[in-house]
KERO-629381 format. One record per residue (C-alpha): residue in one letter; x, y, z. Coordinates in steps of 0.1 Angstrom, whole numbers, plus 2048, in hexadecimal, padded with zeros to 3 digits. Example, Ala and Ser with C-alpha at 12.3 -4.5 7.8 and 13.67 -1.06 7.14 Angstrom:
BEGIN
A87B7D384ES8897F5847
END
This chain:
BEGIN
X8AE7F5857X88B7DC850X8A47C6832X8BF7C284DX8A97B5868X89A79984FX8BA791846X8C578B86DX8A777C873X8AB760853X8D475E868X8BF751885X8A073C878X8C272C862X8D1729882X8BB71B892X8A8706875X8B5705857X89E6F1845X88070684AX895722844X89F717823X87A70E819X874733824X88E74380DX88272C7F2X85973A7F7X86375A7FDX85E7657D6X84274B7CFX83075C7EAX83777E7DCX8307737B7X80F7667C4X8047897D8X8077A07B9X7EA79E7AFX7D97A47D3X7EE7C37D6X7E07D07AFX7B97CE7BDX7C57DB7DDX7D87FD7CAX7B97F97B3X7A27F87D0X7B28147E1X7B18307BDX78F82A7BBX78182E7E3X79B84C7E0X7818587BCX76484E7CAX76F86A7ECX77D8867CEX75D8857C0X7458837DBX75689E7EBX75C8B77CCX73E8CB7D4X7468D57FAX7698DE7EBX7578F07D3X7449077ECX75D906804X77391A7E7X75592B7DEX74C93D806X77093F812X78493D7F2X79A9527DEX7879707CEX78596C7AAX7749477B5X7589617C0X73B9637B1
END
């Protein structure tokens, strides 16, 4: 559905102002290529913070399992 809305919007822009529509059609792949490194950095930061969160919350999860967990984990 999203590509259809994008296409209809581009067609309306083409009817109203065709030079701007052609410029947008030409610049869209270039902007996408330029944004790839920023996406990679964003994915990396998300992964690092998820790992940090799991490492910091690991003692809480272990204590929760020991107090209310399965009988085979009790000390």
